[in-house]
C-alpha positions as CSV (number, residue, x, y, z in Angstrom):
1,M,0.0,0.0,0.0
2,Y,1.0,3.6,-0.4
3,S,1.3,6.0,2.4
4,K,0.1,9.6,2.8
5,R,0.0,12.3,5.4
6,L,-1.7,15.6,5.7
7,N,0.2,18.9,5.6
8,N,0.2,20.6,9.0
9,I,-2.0,23.4,7.8
10,Y,-3.3,24.1,4.3
11,A,-4.0,27.7,3.7
12,P,-7.5,28.2,2.2
13,V,-7.6,29.2,-1.4
14,I,-9.1,32.6,-2.1
15,Y,-11.0,32.7,-5.4
16,N,-11.5,35.9,-7.3
17,V,-14.6,36.4,-9.3
18,R,-14.1,35.2,-13.0
19,Q,-10.7,33.8,-12.3
20,M,-10.8,31.7,-15.5
21,A,-12.5,31.4,-18.8
22,I,-12.0,28.0,-20.6
23,E,-13.6,26.7,-23.8
24,L,-13.3,23.1,-25.0
25,K,-14.9,21.9,-28.2
26,N,-14.0,18.2,-27.7
27,T,-15.3,17.3,-24.3
28,V,-14.6,13.6,-24.5
29,P,-11.1,13.5,-22.9
30,W,-12.2,15.6,-20.0
31,K,-15.4,13.6,-19.6
32,K,-13.6,10.3,-19.6
33,A,-10.9,11.5,-17.2
34,I,-13.5,12.6,-14.7
35,D,-15.4,9.3,-15.0
36,S,-12.2,7.4,-14.5
37,I,-10.9,9.4,-11.5
38,S,-14.3,9.5,-9.7
39,S,-14.3,5.7,-9.7
40,F,-11.7,5.9,-6.9
41,I,-11.7,9.4,-5.6
42,S,-14.9,11.3,-4.6
43,E,-13.4,14.8,-3.9
44,G,-10.2,16.3,-5.2
45,N,-8.2,19.4,-6.2
46,F,-7.6,20.3,-9.8
47,H,-4.5,22.5,-10.4
48,F,-5.2,25.0,-13.1
49,S,-1.8,26.3,-14.2
50,D,-0.4,28.3,-17.1
51,S,0.4,25.1,-19.0
52,G,-2.8,23.2,-18.4
53,I,-4.9,21.2,-15.9
54,F,-3.3,18.7,-13.5
55,F,-4.7,16.3,-11.0
56,K,-3.1,13.8,-8.6
57,A,-4.5,12.0,-5.6
58,I,-4.7,8.6,-3.8
59,D,-7.9,6.8,-3.0
60,Q,-9.1,6.4,0.6
61,S,-8.0,2.7,0.7
62,Q,-4.5,3.8,-0.4
63,V,-4.5,1.2,-3.2
64,V,-4.7,3.4,-6.3
65,F,-2.7,6.6,-7.1
66,V,-4.0,8.7,-10.0
67,E,-2.2,11.3,-12.1
68,F,-3.9,13.2,-14.9
69,E,-2.8,16.0,-17.2
70,L,-4.7,18.0,-19.8
71,P,-2.4,20.4,-21.6
72,K,-3.2,23.9,-22.5
73,S,-2.9,23.2,-26.2
74,V,-6.1,21.1,-26.1
75,F,-8.3,24.1,-25.3
76,D,-9.9,26.5,-27.8
77,K,-9.6,29.2,-25.1
78,Y,-7.6,29.1,-22.0
79,S,-7.5,32.3,-19.9
80,I,-6.7,31.6,-16.3
81,E,-4.9,32.8,-13.2
82,P,-3.1,29.7,-11.7
83,T,-5.4,28.3,-9.0
84,L,-6.5,25.3,-7.1
85,V,-10.1,24.2,-7.6
86,G,-11.6,21.6,-5.1
87,V,-14.8,19.9,-6.3
88,D,-17.0,16.9,-5.7
89,L,-15.7,14.6,-8.5
90,V,-18.8,12.4,-8.4
91,E,-21.1,15.3,-9.0
92,L,-18.8,16.8,-11.7
93,G,-18.9,13.4,-13.4
94,R,-22.7,13.4,-13.3
95,I,-22.7,16.8,-15.0
96,M,-20.1,15.8,-17.6
97,N,-22.2,12.7,-18.5
98,R,-24.9,15.1,-19.7
99,A,-22.6,16.5,-22.4
100,T,-23.2,15.4,-26.0
101,P,-20.5,15.0,-28.7
102,E,-21.8,18.2,-30.3
103,D,-21.6,20.3,-27.2
104,R,-18.9,23.0,-26.6
105,L,-17.9,23.2,-23.0
106,S,-17.1,26.5,-21.3
107,M,-16.0,26.7,-17.7
108,D,-15.8,29.7,-15.4
109,L,-15.1,30.3,-11.7
110,T,-16.3,32.6,-8.9
111,E,-15.1,32.6,-5.3
112,S,-17.6,29.8,-4.4
113,E,-18.7,28.0,-7.6
114,L,-17.5,26.3,-10.7
115,F,-19.7,27.1,-13.7
116,L,-20.1,24.8,-16.7
117,V,-21.9,25.6,-19.9
118,F,-22.8,23.1,-22.6
119,D,-23.5,24.9,-25.9
120,G,-25.1,22.7,-28.6
121,E,-28.6,22.2,-29.8
122,T,-29.5,23.9,-26.5
123,T,-27.4,26.0,-24.1
124,R,-27.3,24.4,-20.6
125,H,-25.8,26.0,-17.5
126,F,-24.6,24.0,-14.5
127,S,-22.9,25.2,-11.3
128,L,-21.0,23.2,-8.7
129,P,-20.0,24.4,-5.3
130,L,-16.3,24.6,-4.6
131,I,-14.9,22.6,-1.7
132,D,-12.0,23.3,0.6
133,I,-9.9,20.2,0.4
134,N,-6.6,19.7,2.3
135,E,-3.7,18.9,0.0
136,E,-2.1,15.7,0.9
137,E,1.6,14.9,0.6
138,I,1.6,11.5,-1.1
139,N,4.7,9.3,-0.6
140,I,5.0,7.0,-3.6
141,P,8.0,4.7,-3.3
142,E,10.4,4.9,-6.3
143,T,10.1,1.8,-8.3
144,K,12.5,0.5,-11.0
145,F,10.2,-1.6,-13.1
146,D,11.6,-4.8,-14.5
147,A,9.2,-5.2,-17.4
148,K,7.1,-3.1,-19.7
149,I,4.2,-4.4,-21.7
150,E,2.4,-2.4,-24.4
151,L,-0.7,-3.9,-25.8
152,N,-4.1,-3.1,-27.3
153,S,-6.6,-2.1,-24.6
154,R,-9.3,-4.3,-26.0
155,I,-7.2,-7.4,-25.5
156,L,-6.4,-6.5,-21.9
157,K,-10.0,-5.7,-21.1
158,E,-11.1,-9.1,-22.4
159,A,-8.5,-10.9,-20.4
160,I,-9.5,-9.1,-17.3
161,K,-13.2,-10.0,-17.9
162,D,-12.2,-13.6,-18.4
163,A,-10.3,-13.6,-15.1
164,A,-13.2,-12.0,-13.3
165,L,-15.4,-15.1,-14.1
166,F,-13.7,-17.1,-11.3
167,G,-12.0,-14.7,-9.0
168,S,-11.6,-11.3,-7.5
169,S,-7.9,-11.1,-8.2
170,A,-5.5,-12.1,-10.9
171,V,-1.9,-13.0,-11.1
172,F,0.1,-11.3,-13.9
173,K,3.2,-13.2,-15.1
174,I,5.9,-12.3,-17.5
175,K,8.5,-14.8,-18.6
176,N,10.8,-13.9,-21.5
177,S,8.4,-12.8,-24.3
178,S,5.3,-14.5,-22.7
179,F,2.7,-12.6,-20.8
180,S,-0.2,-14.3,-19.0
181,I,-3.1,-13.4,-16.6
182,E,-4.4,-16.1,-14.3
183,S,-7.3,-16.3,-11.9
184,Q,-8.9,-19.0,-9.8
185,G,-11.8,-19.5,-7.5
186,S,-14.0,-22.2,-6.0
187,S,-15.9,-22.6,-9.3
188,G,-12.9,-22.8,-11.6
189,T,-9.7,-21.4,-13.0
190,V,-8.7,-19.4,-16.1
191,K,-5.4,-18.5,-17.7
192,A,-5.1,-16.2,-20.7
193,T,-1.7,-16.2,-22.5
194,L,-1.3,-13.3,-24.8
195,K,0.2,-14.2,-28.1
196,P,3.4,-12.3,-28.9
197,A,1.9,-11.1,-32.2
198,K,-0.9,-9.4,-30.3
199,V,1.4,-7.6,-27.9
200,T,3.1,-4.6,-29.2
201,S,6.2,-5.0,-27.1
202,I,7.4,-6.8,-24.0
203,K,10.6,-5.5,-22.5
204,N,11.9,-7.7,-19.7
205,T,15.0,-6.2,-18.0
206,E,15.1,-8.8,-15.2
207,K,18.3,-10.6,-14.6
208,P,18.7,-14.1,-16.1
209,E,18.8,-15.8,-12.7
210,K,15.3,-14.3,-12.1
211,P,13.6,-14.7,-15.4
212,E,10.0,-14.6,-14.2
213,I,8.1,-11.5,-13.1
214,I,5.0,-12.2,-11.1
215,S,2.5,-10.1,-9.1
216,K,-1.1,-10.2,-8.0
217,Y,-3.7,-7.4,-8.3
218,S,-7.4,-6.7,-7.6
219,L,-9.6,-7.3,-10.6
220,N,-12.2,-4.8,-9.4
221,F,-9.6,-2.0,-9.3
222,L,-8.2,-3.1,-12.7
223,Q,-11.6,-3.0,-14.4
224,N,-12.2,0.5,-13.2
225,I,-8.7,1.6,-14.2
226,V,-9.0,0.5,-17.8
227,K,-12.7,1.1,-18.4
228,E,-12.2,4.5,-20.1
229,A,-9.3,3.3,-22.4
230,D,-10.2,3.4,-26.1
231,L,-10.5,-0.1,-27.5
232,D,-8.2,0.6,-30.4
233,K,-5.5,2.4,-28.4
234,K,-2.5,1.1,-26.5
235,I,-2.1,0.6,-22.8
236,L,1.3,0.5,-21.1
237,L,1.9,-1.8,-18.1
238,E,5.0,-1.5,-16.1
239,M,5.7,-4.3,-13.6
240,K,8.1,-5.7,-11.0
241,T,7.6,-8.9,-8.9
242,D,5.5,-8.3,-5.8
243,S,5.3,-4.6,-6.5
244,P,2.7,-2.0,-7.6
245,M,1.9,-1.9,-11.3
246,R,1.9,1.4,-13.3
247,I,-0.8,1.6,-15.9
248,S,-1.0,4.5,-18.4
249,Y,-2.9,5.4,-21.5
250,S,-4.0,8.4,-23.5
251,L,-7.4,10.0,-23.5
252,G,-7.2,11.8,-26.8
253,P,-4.5,14.5,-26.3
254,S,-4.4,14.0,-22.6
255,N,-2.6,11.3,-20.5
256,I,-3.8,9.4,-17.4
257,Q,-1.7,7.2,-15.2
258,F,-2.4,4.9,-12.3
259,R,-0.3,3.0,-9.8
260,L,-2.1,-0.1,-8.4
261,A,-0.8,-1.6,-5.2
262,H,-0.1,-5.4,-5.4
263,M,-1.7,-8.1,-3.3
264,I,0.1,-10.8,-1.3
265,L,0.6,-13.9,-3.4
């Protein structure tokens, strides 16, 4: 598990009226990111900076650490004073799920609310109260991963679904150029071995005397981590025996990354 501790005192953020004006024609990356993050974290701070929007936090169980970045270049308009915006991510996700592909999103801020406007066939206005959220210092151990696997997200999602038929956890194994996912329960077992031709790349840097990399992870967390990954895009997995796994993929022009704590074998 990861560790975290609160800062001694976090100074409250003072918001000025109309601190930002943001417009985004393609709302899909932002919408998917909110859906993915809110699967684990109910409240959090978004950092609006001169270079874009950033988010990082760890879930209450300290099993999943999330990092997200949406660069300034993605936006059609991005006028903002650097600030920290604390919101209810579940409620923000509910609002974003009302956006249609044709909608243009505008966001603005007052000292107490985040305003969102969807402009499409109709113009719809939403507001969300801001929340004072203590920033947390997150201590993530430095990990030198021994293997990297890049593969199509559809293949990984199907393998995770197969594993979930019989168990709540799965064992990930890498040996030379072979990558497999195994699960077992009282009603049966399943093992999915991904064919080398279907895996973009497997880089195993483990020493010859330790040729196998093996670690166990929660399938429920894995399913929520990969759910927003586009089926025709790549997912990168980085692993080390009995260690957290780093999972990263793109959401359009943005990038989202997770660290998932391992389970005891």
